[in-house]
N, C-alpha and C positions, 0 to 999 in steps of 0.2 A: 560609812564607818563613823563611830561616834567622835566627837572632838576629844582630845586627849588620848585616845585608844592606841595602843601600841600598833605598829605597822608591821605585818608578819614579814619575815625575811624574804620570801619569795615575791612579795608585793611591792618591795622597796625598790624605787628607781636607782640606778647605778649613780655613785657618788663619786665626784672630783675632790681631790684634795691638791690644792696649790700651794706649794712651799715657795715662800718668798725669800730672795736672798739678792746680794748686791750685783754678784758676778765678777768676773774677771777674764782677762784676756786669754783666749786659747791658742795664741801663737805670738810670736814676737812681733808680728806685723799689726796686731790688734792691739797692742799697748797704747799707742797714741790715741785711736778713736775711742778706746775705753776710757782713757783718762780725760777725753774731751767730753764724753756723756757724764762723767763723775761731776767735774767742775761746771758743766752746764746745767745742771739739775739745781733749780732755786730752792728746792728744799734741803739738799744735801749741804750746797754752799749758799748760805742765806744772805743775800745782798739786801740792803735797805730797799724799800720799793722804788724809790725815787730815782735810783740808778741802776734798777735791775735790768734796763735795756741794755747795757753795756756787758752783760754777764757771757752772751755767746763769744763776742770777741776775747773777752777774758779768757773763758775756757779754751779757746783755741791756742792762744799766746801761752798759757800755762802747760797746756798738754804738749806743744812744741818743745818747750823748754825743759820739761820733765821726763820726757819720752826717752832720750839717750841713757840717763841714769836708771830709769825704770826698767828698761830692757836688760840692763846688766843685772839688776836685782832678780828679774825672772829667770835670766840665765842660770842663776845659782841654784834655782829649783826645778831646772828641766826646760826652761823655756816658755812656760804656760802656767797657768793658774789650775790646780786642780778643783776649783770649787764647783763648777758645773757638773762634772763627774760625781763628787762626792753628794752634791744636793740631789741629783737625779738618783743616786742610790738610796738615799733618805726617803725621797718621794716613793720609790718602789717598796722599800721596807714598810713603809707606812700602809701602803695598799695591802700588802701581803698580810700585815697585822689585822687590818679591818677585815679582809676576807676570812681570817680565822674567826672572826667575832660575828660573821654573817652577813657582811655587807659586800655587794659588788662594786669594787672601788678602782678607781685609776688615779695614780698620783703623777703629777707634772710640776715643773719648776717654772717659776717667772723671775727673771733676773732684772735689776734695775738698770744696769750700765753696760751690759753685754747680753749676748744670746745665751739661751733664749729669752726674748724680750716677753713682757705680758700678752701682747697681741698673739705671739706665736704659741704660748701656753693655751690662750682662750681658743685658738684655732684647733689646737690638738684635741681638746676636750669636745668641741663640737664634732669634729670626725669621728669620734668613737661613741658618740650618742649621749653625751652628758649634759643634763639640764640644770643640775643642782651642784654646787661646789663649796667646800670650806676651804677659806685661804687662811694659811697660818704662816706668820713670819719665822724664818730660821734665826731672828733677833729675840731672845726670851725677854728682853729689857726693852722697853717702848722709847723710841726716839722719833721726833718728826722727821731727822734726817734718814732714817732708816725705815723702820716700819711705816712712818706716815707716808714718806715719798713712794714706797712700794705699793701701798694701797691707792693711792692717786693714779699711778699708772695702771693698776689693775682695774679699777673702776673704769677708767678712761676706755681701755680695751673692750671691756664688757659692755660699755655704752655702745661702742662702735658697731656691735653686733645687734643692735636693737634690742638689747636687754634678753637675749636668748639663753642666758644663762642665769638663774638665781644664785646669789652669792651670800653665803654666811662668813663671817670673819672672827678670828681670835686675834686680838691685839696685843697681849702680852701674858707671860706665864713665868715671872721670875722665880716663883717657888712652886712650881707644878711638881709634885712629890717624884715622878720618875725622872725629871730632868735632874732634881737634886741627888737622887740615888746615883745616877749615871756620873755626875759631877764628883761625887764623895768617892766613888769607887776609882774614878781616874786620878784623883789626889793621892789615895791610898797606893795605888800602883806605883805613881811616881816616888812617892816617900819611901817605899819600900827599897829603893835603889841607893839611897842615902846610907852612908855608914852607920852601923847599928848605935855606936855611941852618941851620935848626933840625932837620931830620929825624934827624940821627944823635945828637942829644942830648936830644929832647923826650922828658920823662918818660912812661911808659905806665902808667896807673892801672887795676888790676884791681879792679874794684869789685862785691864779693861780697855779697849779701844777709846781714845780720848775723843772729846768734843770742845770746842770754844766754850769758856765760861760764859760768854754772852748768851748762849742758847739757853743755858740753865736758868740764867738770870731771867730770860723771858719766858719762863715756865716750862721748859721740857723737861718730862719726868726721869729721863734717862738716868741721872745720877741716884736718884732715890730709888729705882728699880736696881740698880747695880749694888748698892749699899744693902738692900732687901736680901738679894741672893747670896752675896758674901756673907752677911750675919747668919743666915740660914746654914750655909755649908760649914761655917766656924762652929757654930752650935752642935751640928750634927758630929762633927769630928772632934769637938773639944779642943780646938787650938788655942783659944784664948788670944792673948797678945802676939803669938806668932802670926796671927794672920795680918797681912799688910795689904792694903788697896792702893794700886797705882795705875798710872794710865801710859799708853803708847800711841804711836802712828801719828804724832803731831805734824800739822800741814800748816805752812804760813807763819805770820808773825803774831797773830793774835795770841792772847793768853788762853791757854787751854786748862783743862782740868790737871790738879797737881795731887801728889808729886808725879813726875815722869818716872817709869820704870827703871831708867837708867841711873837716877839719882837715889832709887830705893835700893838699888843693888849696892851703890855706893855706901849708904848708910848701913846696911847690914854687914859689910864687910868691914867698916869701921867699927862695929860692935863686936868684931871678932869671930863672927861666924865663918866658917869655911865650906859650908853646905847651904844650898837654897832650892826650894821647890818653886817652880814657876807654873802658874796656872792661867791659861787664857779664858778669862771668865765672861767675856761677851761674844766669844767665836764657838759657833757649833760644828764648824767644820775646818779642816786646814785650808791654809790660804797664804798669801805673801807675808801677812803680819805674824803668823806662827812659824812658818817653815823657814823664812829668810831674817825677819826682824828679831825673832825670839832666839831661834835655834842656832842662827849664826851671829848676828850682831850683838845680842844681848850676852849670849854665851861666851863671845870673845872678850866682852867688856868685862863681864864676872871674871874671866880667868886672869886678865891683867890686873885685877883687883885682889888676886889671891884666894878667890872662890875655887877650890878643886872639884866640887861635885855639884854639878849645874842638872837638875832633875826638872825634866819639864812634862807637865801632865799633858796627855794628849785631849783633843778636843772630843766631844762626846759622839760626834759622827753617827754612826749606825748601830752605837750601843743599844742592846735590847731594851733597857729600861727608858732611854730617851725615846726609841721609837714607840714604846708603849705609852709614853707621855703624849706624844704627838697624836697617836691614835685616840687616845682619852679626849684629848681636847676637840678633835674632829667629831666624835661620837657627840660630845656634850652640846657642840654647836648645832650639829644636824638634830638632835632631840629638841632642841629649844626652838627650832623652826618648824618642828611637827613632822619632821621627814623621817621619823623612826618610832 
């Protein structure tokens, strides 16, 4: 076949799609080892190289200390994280969408801190005869602590097989059209629950997972990507100054990206607003940060401040537009490799 020629559908090799995510404990017993994996990852928790040798001990100590409170938090949302189940549903939906487009596709999930880990995902692909796969993070905005860490683990797992799988990758997609379409629809749906008289003035808080400011100063592009997504959604919805960017999920004593979501809620309450729309902007599926931190803690905080309507946009999940965006990204990466 001539170089650059299209590969007929019937001649295409089956394509794997690996969706990358952090993962979450699937039981209360898994909370402590999950935390140990998170805090022990040198790309997630970035120690200076000179003291990195102490990180495994640090991870064990922090996990032991935080586990009791973390288990209470997970008990509030059913005793486990839904992230693995939701990510698997997204992977299956992408494979189905690609099948509609003429691909024989198989979707798997590779988690960074709990099962299924990257080696499990790679083993599953090999079991079903996949030799080519596209890896796509379920983090639209790039950070070394999320996407970077996930790719390191996946590359290690592929290398351990002797390179039996050829891997293409998508590193970021902060303004992928289908992703933005799904986000905008989620925001509109949440805003529709606000009292009619306040819908044109209600603040829309884009709550992103925070990072230490030191990571950004060292060149991590996460903040720029987040701002790019928020600006695009703001423009599409015509939000103007009603759009506010804030950050959640701070851990430790270091200064993190500002302002915290709790402080932003205090700000809009002081401005006299009695309704708010909260949009989890760096989360593509429900997890402890959305179901417990936003839906329970932030909502209770808002109510104490006098906010009577707390509308939360759902994550994009398996929204057809988001799944279409992931399929578009997978196809584009495959075509760039000459696989189609």
